[in-house]
C-alpha positions, 0 to 999 in steps of 0.5 A, spaced: 666 875 304 668 868 306 673 868 312 679 864 313 684 864 320 692 862 318 696 860 323 703 862 321 705 868 318 711 866 315 714 865 308 710 859 307 703 862 310 704 868 306 707 865 300 703 858 298 697 859 304 695 865 304 696 867 296 691 862 294 685 863 300 686 871 298 686 869 291 680 865 292 675 871 295 677 869 302 679 875 307 684 872 311 686 873 318 693 871 319 695 869 327 703 869 329 708 871 335 712 876 331 710 882 332 714 885 327 710 882 321 703 882 324 704 889 325 706 890 318 700 886 315 695 889 320 697 896 317 698 895 310 693 889 309 697 886 303 703 884 301 708 881 295 709 875 293 715 874 287 715 868 283 722 864 283 722 864 275 725 868 269 720 872 269 720 873 276 713 875 276 710 879 282 703 879 285 700 883 290 696 878 296 690 883 299 685 883 304 689 881 309 690 883 316 693 879 323 693 878 330 698 877 335 697 869 338 700 872 344 698 879 345 690 879 342 688 871 344 681 874 345 680 877 338 684 871 335 678 867 339 673 870 336 676 870 329 677 863 329 669 863 331 666 867 326 671 863 320 669 858 314 676 855 314 682 855 318 689 853 317 696 852 319 703 852 317 706 852 323 710 845 323 708 840 327 711 840 333 708 847 334 701 844 334 700 843 341 701 850 341 695 853 337 690 847 339 687 851 345 686 857 341 682 853 336 678 849 341 676 855 345 674 858 338 670 852 336 667 852 344 665 859 342 663 858 335 657 852 338 655 857 343 651 861 337 652 858 330 651 852 327 655 854 320 660 849 318 668 849 319 674 846 316 680 846 320 686 844 315 693 843 317 698 844 311 704 841 315 710 836 312 707 830 316 702 825 314 696 825 317 698 833 320 690 835 321 688 828 324 694 830 329 690 838 330 684 835 332 686 830 337 690 836 340 684 840 340 679 834 342 683 834 348 681 841 351 673 839 350 669 836 354 665 830 351 658 833 350 662 839 346 666 834 342 659 831 340 657 837 338 663 839 334 663 833 331 656 836 327 660 841 324 667 842 324 671 838 320 679 836 320 680 834 313 688 831 312 692 834 307 699 834 303 702 841 301 708 842 296 712 848 295 719 850 296 720 857 299 727 857 302 729 862 307 730 869 305 731 876 307 728 882 304 728 889 305 720 889 305 720 884 311 713 882 308 715 880 301 717 872 300 719 869 293 717 862 292 717 857 286 712 857 281 710 850 282 705 849 288 701 843 290 695 843 295 692 837 295 685 836 301 682 829 302 676 830 300 672 825 304 674 828 310 670 834 309 662 836 311 658 836 306 656 842 301 663 844 302 665 851 297 672 849 294 679 853 295 681 855 289 688 852 286 687 846 292 685 838 289 681 835 292 681 828 292 677 821 295 683 818 298 689 822 300 695 817 303 698 816 295 699 823 294 701 825 301 707 819 300 708 820 294 710 828 297 713 825 302 718 819 300 720 824 293 720 832 294 721 832 302 726 824 301 729 828 295 730 834 298 733 832 304 738 827 301 741 833 297 742 836 303 745 831 306 749 829 300 751 836 298 754 837 305 759 831 304 762 834 299 762 841 302 756 844 298 752 851 301 747 851 298 742 845 294 743 849 288 751 848 288 750 841 290 744 839 284 749 842 280 754 837 282 752 831 277 755 825 282 750 828 287 745 828 283 746 821 280 745 819 288 739 823 289 735 820 283 738 813 285 734 815 292 727 817 288 727 810 283 727 806 290 722 810 293 719 810 286 719 804 285 716 802 292 710 808 291 709 804 284 708 798 287 704 800 293 699 805 290 699 803 283 702 809 279 703 809 273 712 808 273 712 812 267 708 818 269 712 818 275 718 817 272 717 825 270 714 826 276 721 825 279 724 829 273 720 834 275 722 835 282 730 834 280 729 840 277 725 844 281 731 842 286 736 846 280 732 852 280 737 857 279 732 863 281 732 860 288 737 860 294 735 854 299 741 853 304 743 846 305 743 848 313 736 849 313 733 843 309 737 838 312 735 842 319 732 837 325 735 830 322 732 826 328 725 828 326 728 826 319 731 820 320 725 818 325 721 810 323 714 814 320 719 820 316 722 820 309 727 816 309 726 810 314 719 809 313 720 808 304 726 804 307 722 800 310 716 799 305 721 797 299 724 793 304 718 789 305 716 790 298 722 786 296 725 792 293 731 796 293 733 800 299 740 801 299 741 809 296 736 810 302 741 808 306 746 812 304 741 818 305 741 815 312 748 814 313 749 821 310 744 824 315 748 822 321 754 825 319 751 832 318 752 838 322 750 845 323 750 850 327 745 852 332 741 845 330 739 842 337 737 836 333 744 836 330 747 837 338 744 831 340 745 827 335 752 828 335 752 828 342 749 821 341 754 818 337 760 820 340 757 816 347 754 811 344 756 810 338 753 809 331 749 802 331 746 804 337 745 811 335 742 809 329 737 803 333 734 809 337 733 814 331 730 810 326 727 803 331 732 799 326 735 794 331 742 793 330 741 785 327 736 789 321 738 789 315 737 796 313 741 798 320 747 794 316 746 797 310 747 804 313 753 802 318 756 800 311 754 807 308 757 811 314 764 807 314 765 809 306 762 817 307 765 818 313 
């Protein structure tokens, strides 16, 4: 039987990646630091996934187990050495903490096998697998890297499924939206690879990554930041407000125009894609908190992420970016308890002011026209 090791037994790991791997015939070993979840997975060997739909269908995901990333490090290395596939859903900032185990697993594998291994980071980031490869290879010597290049591949991927924070009596139960998309760069796969059922393999990944990041992620955080300013606690409440929905649509029309011009997407089809995304945000069967979707505003305001990057690309193409600038301004005004990035951002605003903070975190200098547009909206929104 095919074997997969998946880092991250959280809601995305269980409700999306683990689900598809199990249904595609893999025995899935989850690796996580949550001892309670690890213990439950080891004891039961299965868990329920419920769709946030009218029928609320539930499927049982079987043939799974788990290892503690901390307490069972040696067994985890053995599992990686014997796996056909390694995947992650831990958050891009956590990749550096799992790179050591992946590196040790590859070293052990190379000592006894020439079997191919694919390592796919399923994160909300451009080039997630490439980032993980760099972290892993930094822990391998040159000779081992040369051997790994022959049998280990790190194909980049784009993933999309809304899985909100949730609490259930059953610690393994997870509720997910019916829609999902997992796209993998086929050009980076090893020859003769066996496709995972439900995964879409493409020769050029960048258009799919940017379509997802600059539609789903840009739209989602815009709904959170704009909804927060209106006093809403959930994305569903915010999207029930026609004025908020209209502003989010304006954002997605700007990113859409950029994507159509840059990647050659069909404008009509992309318009339908935007409609679908907005419909997903409104899903009444999901309750997604504004505080969750808006968290980590510094990361979301960084130059290569979901707000600044599409605005800059739109500006360079001579297209509108004003609605994106409004979302950036709203991000500066976002507050949520227990979020270190919110605390840091608010402290910076108090110390260096709006313009200095904006330049520091977005990379947009005070003279930049987008910087000026954000300042204008900040004054209007506050």
